[in-house]
N, C-alpha and C positions, 0 to 999 in steps of 0.2 A: 864044240858048241859052237863054230865062226860063221856056221851058218843056220844058227837059230831063226826063228823068228816065231812073231805073233798069231796064233792061230785066230784068236778072236779081234775084232779090230777097237777095241778099249783101249782109253787112257788115260791119268789122272788131270785132276781141272788144273793144278799148277805140276811147276816143274820139279819137285820135290820128289826125289828117288825112291822114299818109302815113308812110311806111317810108321816104324819100328822101334826109334827113339820116343815118339810122344807113344807109343802103347805102352813100353816099359815103364815109363814116368805115373803113367794115369794107373797103370796095374797096380807099383807101389804105392801110390795115393792110395788106390783103395783097401789094397792089406794094411797099411798102418791106421786106418780108420776101424778095420773090424779088430785087430788087436785092441785096439784104444776104449773099442765100447765093452757093455757086460756082454759076453755071451748066456749068461741064463735069461736076459731078456729078450722080448722077442720084437726089439724097435731096430734091427740092421739097418741099414741104406739101401737105398734100391739101388740094383748093378748102374741105370741109368746115368746113375747121379754123377759117374765117373767116366772118363774117354770120350765127354761130347764131341762126335764126329765134326763139327762146324769150329771147334777148335785147332782141328787138327796142320798141319802142315799142307796135307794133300784132300781136298774137300770130300771127294768122291771121284768118280769116274763118268766119262759121257765117250757115248760112239763118235765114229769120224770114219771119214770116206777112204780107203785105201787107197782107191786110184789115183785122189788128189794126192797122198801123201804117201806116197810107198816106201818113204824111208822110217816112219813110224811104227811099220810092222816089224822093223828086225829088232831083235832083243838089246 
């Protein structure tokens, strides 16, 4: 994989390498909250209540011009 490159010129907004740790923590919080409530009632928390993408290390993605920054096309 020494010559691998990106197929689409899109990168994360910040320099965080991954959201994996943030997603693991948020999914753990959601599972714990679901286990603590009464499962017979229909008042489960909304799935968007956990894992707010604006609190993540990497806020999102944006496109860039590959001709201006060819080094970003490398994986």
